[in-house]
N, C-alpha and C positions, 0 to 999 in steps of 0.2 A: 787154332791155338788152344792149348789147355789152360785152364784157370790155375792161378798160383795156389800153392798149398797154404791153407790158413794157418796162422800161428796157433800154438797150443793154448787151450783154455785154462790150463793149470795155474799160471801166475795170476790171472784175473780172479780165479776162484779163491786162491790163497789170500789175496788182498781183500776180497769181499768177506770171507769168514773172519779175518783179522779185524776188520772194521766193525763187523757185527759183535764180536767179543768185546771190543773196547767200548762201543756205544752202549752195551748192556752191563758194563761194569764187571765183565768176566776177564779172566787171564788167558790170553792165547798161548798155547804151547804147540810146538811143531816136533814131529818125530822125523829123524833124519838117518838115512843109511850113509855111514861115513866111508868115503873113498879117497883117492889121491887128490881129487879136486876140491875136497871139503877142508876148510880150515876152522877147526874147533879144538878146545882143550882135550887132548887125547886121554888125559887121566880120568875123564868122565865118560869115556866111550865104553859101553858094555855090549859084548857080542856084536860088534860092528855097527852099533846104533847109539844115538844120543837123543835125548829129549831136551829141548830148549824153551825157556820162558821168553816170549817176545813181548811181554807186557811193557807199557810205557814206563813203569817204575823200574823195570829190570834192564832196559836197554837204553842206549843213546845213539844218535846218528843212524837210526833205522832207515834203511833204503830197501824197499821191496820192488825190485825190477823184474823184467820179463825173463831174465836169465839167472839171477841169483838174488839172495837176501844177504845184505851186509849190515852189520851193526857192531857196536861195542857193548860188552856186558861184563859184569863183575863175577868172578869165580873165586871164592875164598878171599874176598877183599881186594883182588888185583884185577884191573881192567884188561880185557882181552879183546882183540879184534876178531870177529867171526865172518866167515864167507861160506855160504851154503848155496850150492847150485840148486835151482828149482827142481831139476831132475832127481836130486837126492832126497827130496822131501816125500815121505810116505803118508803123512797125515798132518792135519791142523785141527785143533779142538780146544774147547774151553775146559780149563782145569777143574772148575767147580762142578760142572754137570756132565762132562764128557761129550757134549754135542759138537759135531764138526764134520769133517769129511776126510776120507782116506783116498789114496791114489795108487794106481798101479805103479810098480817100479820095474822098469826094464833097463837092464844094464846096456847102455849104448856104447858102441865102439867109437873111438875118437873120429870125428868127422862125420859120424852118422847123423841122419836127420832126426833131431830131437822132437820135432813137431808131431811125430806119430804117437807120442805118449798120450794116454787118455785117462779118463776118470773111471774108477772101478765102481763106485757106488756113491749115490748122493746121501748126504747127511746120515752118518752112522755114529752111534755112540762108541767111544773108544776109552778103554781103561787107561788112566795115566800110569806110566811106569814109575816104580818106586825110587829109582836111582836119579831123580831129577835134582840137579844142584840148586841150592837156595841162591837165587840171584837178587835178593832184596838189597837195597842200598845199605851200606855199613853204618850210616849215621842215623838210622831210624830208631828213635828212643822207645823203650818199652816202659810202661808205667810201673812204678814199684808197688809191690804188694803191701797194703797197709794192715797193721795188726788191728784186731777188733772187728774186722769185717766192714769198716766204714770206708767209703771211697775217699781218696786224697788227690788233690790237684798238685801238679808240679809244673812250674814255669820253665820252659826250655827256650833259651835264647840262641 
């Protein structure tokens, strides 16, 4: 008897880098190759790719499974449901310093064994893409500029 094929390490590595980012106060971003199985706001897709902020302040209902990442995120003030297959993710990294991991992307045919996907390189710095949508909550107040250079306190209820 042959041994069963082990599952892909990719979803485990994605969760580990995500947790490392959050534990260190960094913002986890993922780079995604968009295809027919990916559900993201198409108006933010550039050259067949999108970069998404997965930080706790930018998403809600985040579920990082072995097959896909699902969550809700705001784009230009409106909540959108996202579905990203793990096979479509090309990288996960911290926005602040670029530390993270990139992955090989092999276009798999429907029904093909996806466990053959591997990791191309451990921990590589990646430059964030400039077309990242701002996913900050719409109600985050910004302190007003005070004349005279003195700080001013503002009570927000």
